C-alpha positions in Angstrom: -65.1 -81.0 101.5 -61.8 -79.8 102.9 -59.8 -81.7 100.3 -61.0 -79.7 97.3 -61.2 -76.0 96.7 -63.8 -74.5 94.5 -61.8 -71.2 94.4 -59.4 -71.5 91.5 -58.3 -69.9 88.3 -57.7 -72.0 85.1 -55.7 -70.9 82.1 -55.8 -73.0 78.9 -54.1 -72.6 75.5 -55.1 -74.6 72.5 -53.6 -74.6 69.0 -55.7 -75.7 66.0 -54.4 -77.5 64.1 -51.5 -79.4 65.6 -50.0 -80.4 62.2 -49.7 -77.8 59.4 -47.8 -76.8 56.3 -45.6 -73.7 55.8 -47.7 -70.6 54.9 -50.8 -72.1 56.5 -52.6 -70.1 59.2 -53.4 -71.7 62.6 -55.7 -70.6 65.3 -54.5 -70.2 68.9 -57.1 -69.9 71.7 -56.5 -68.8 75.3 -59.3 -69.6 77.7 -59.7 -68.3 81.3 -62.1 -69.8 83.8 -62.4 -67.8 87.0 -64.0 -69.5 90.1 -61.7 -67.7 92.5 -64.4 -65.7 94.4 -63.9 -62.3 92.7 -63.0 -60.7 89.4 -59.3 -60.6 88.6 -57.9 -57.4 87.2 -54.6 -56.0 85.9 -53.6 -59.4 84.5 -50.9 -59.9 81.8 -50.6 -62.7 79.3 -47.3 -63.2 77.6 -46.8 -65.8 74.9 -43.6 -66.0 72.9 -44.6 -68.2 70.0 -41.9 -70.2 68.1 -40.1 -68.0 65.6 -41.7 -70.0 62.8 -45.0 -68.2 63.5 -46.1 -64.7 62.9 -49.3 -63.4 64.5 -51.6 -62.0 61.8 -54.6 -60.8 63.9 -56.4 -61.0 67.2 -59.8 -62.3 66.2 -61.5 -62.4 69.6 -61.0 -60.8 72.9 -63.9 -61.0 75.4 -62.0 -58.5 77.6 -61.0 -56.0 74.9 -62.4 -52.9 76.7 -59.6 -52.7 79.3 -56.9 -54.8 77.6 -53.8 -53.1 76.1 -52.0 -54.8 73.2 -48.2 -54.3 73.9 -47.2 -56.8 71.2 -49.2 -58.8 68.7 -49.8 -58.8 64.9 -46.7 -58.7 62.9 -44.6 -60.4 65.6 -44.3 -63.8 67.2 -45.0 -62.4 70.7 -48.5 -61.9 72.2 -48.2 -59.5 75.1 -51.5 -58.2 76.6 -51.8 -56.1 79.8 -54.5 -54.7 82.0 -56.7 -57.7 81.3 -59.8 -58.3 83.5 -61.5 -61.7 83.9 -64.8 -61.6 85.6 -66.0 -64.1 88.2 -67.5 -67.2 86.8 -66.9 -66.0 83.3 -65.2 -68.1 80.7 -63.1 -65.5 78.9 -61.4 -66.1 75.7 -58.7 -64.6 73.4 -58.2 -66.0 70.0 -55.4 -65.2 67.6 -54.4 -66.3 64.1 -50.8 -66.9 63.2 -49.2 -67.8 59.9 -46.4 -70.4 59.6 -43.4 -68.8 58.0 -42.1 -70.1 54.6 -39.4 -72.8 54.9 -40.5 -73.8 58.4 -40.4 -77.4 59.5 -40.2 -79.6 62.5 -42.0 -79.9 65.9 -42.2 -76.8 68.0 -43.5 -76.2 71.5 -44.9 -73.1 73.2 -46.5 -72.2 76.4 -48.0 -68.9 77.6 -47.5 -67.1 80.9 -50.3 -65.4 82.9 -49.1 -62.9 85.5 -50.9 -60.8 88.1 -53.0 -63.3 90.1 -52.7 -63.2 93.9 -50.2 -65.4 95.7 -52.9 -67.9 96.7 -53.8 -68.5 93.0 -50.2 -68.6 91.7 -49.0 -65.2 90.6 -47.2 -66.6 87.6 -49.2 -69.3 85.9 -48.3 -71.4 82.9 -50.9 -72.3 80.3 -52.3 -75.8 80.2 -52.9 -77.8 77.1 -56.5 -79.1 77.5 -55.9 -82.0 75.1 -53.7 -83.8 77.6 -54.2 -85.0 81.2 -51.0 -83.3 82.4 -51.3 -80.0 84.2 -49.5 -76.9 82.9 -48.0 -78.7 79.9 -47.0 -77.0 76.6 -48.7 -77.1 73.2 -47.0 -78.5 70.2 -47.2 -77.7 66.5 -45.7 -79.9 63.8 -44.8 -78.2 60.5 -44.8 -80.8 57.7 -42.8 -80.3 54.6 -42.4 -82.0 51.2 -39.9 -84.5 52.7 -42.4 -85.8 55.2 -43.1 -89.4 54.4 -46.9 -88.8 54.7 -46.8 -86.0 52.1 -44.0 -87.0 49.8 -44.9 -86.4 46.1 -48.5 -85.7 47.2 -48.6 -82.1 48.4 -46.6 -79.3 46.8 -47.2 -75.7 48.0 -46.1 -72.2 47.3 -46.3 -69.4 49.8 -46.6 -66.7 47.1 -50.1 -67.6 46.1 -51.0 -69.7 49.1 -52.2 -72.7 47.1 -51.5 -76.4 47.4 -51.3 -78.8 44.5 -52.5 -82.3 45.4 -51.6 -85.3 43.2 -52.5 -89.0 43.6 -49.4 -91.1 43.1 -51.3 -94.4 42.8 -52.2 -95.1 39.2 -54.4 -98.1 39.8 -57.0 -96.5 42.1 -60.5 -95.8 40.8 -61.1 -92.8 43.0 -59.6 -90.7 45.9 -61.1 -89.1 48.9 -59.2 -85.9 50.0 
């Protein structure tokens, strides 16, 4: 079929969970699907996360043998170079990031992949796989005590990373959390 091309390279980014509290840790997964006809080498991924996040660790990297970490844990910037994605392989990088104390609001982020040939887009933006739009950003909403869904229900402290849940309805027989 001349209208479709089986030779492509896909780059996805997914944040789990999309809604979180300050001091909570979230997981960010970058997935690469290479059907471009050959392995792709010397790639770079750059993701400047919102400044409300701090990367705590890189938990998975299926390409770690060649990959150099230029920036990562302890910062809000993931910068990996010399990456290699094999043909037909579904490669994955997973990181954990902690939401900084006092953070709130809705924040967007999008990663950049560089190093592909011109025919495959040498500077590709990540795609949020949860939407039908191509190359769209991911969003994370940081809830706080003033959020109407959590008002007087959740109180948290970052120092000991615990949450205190209370049920404000006095006439209920039971609660399901």
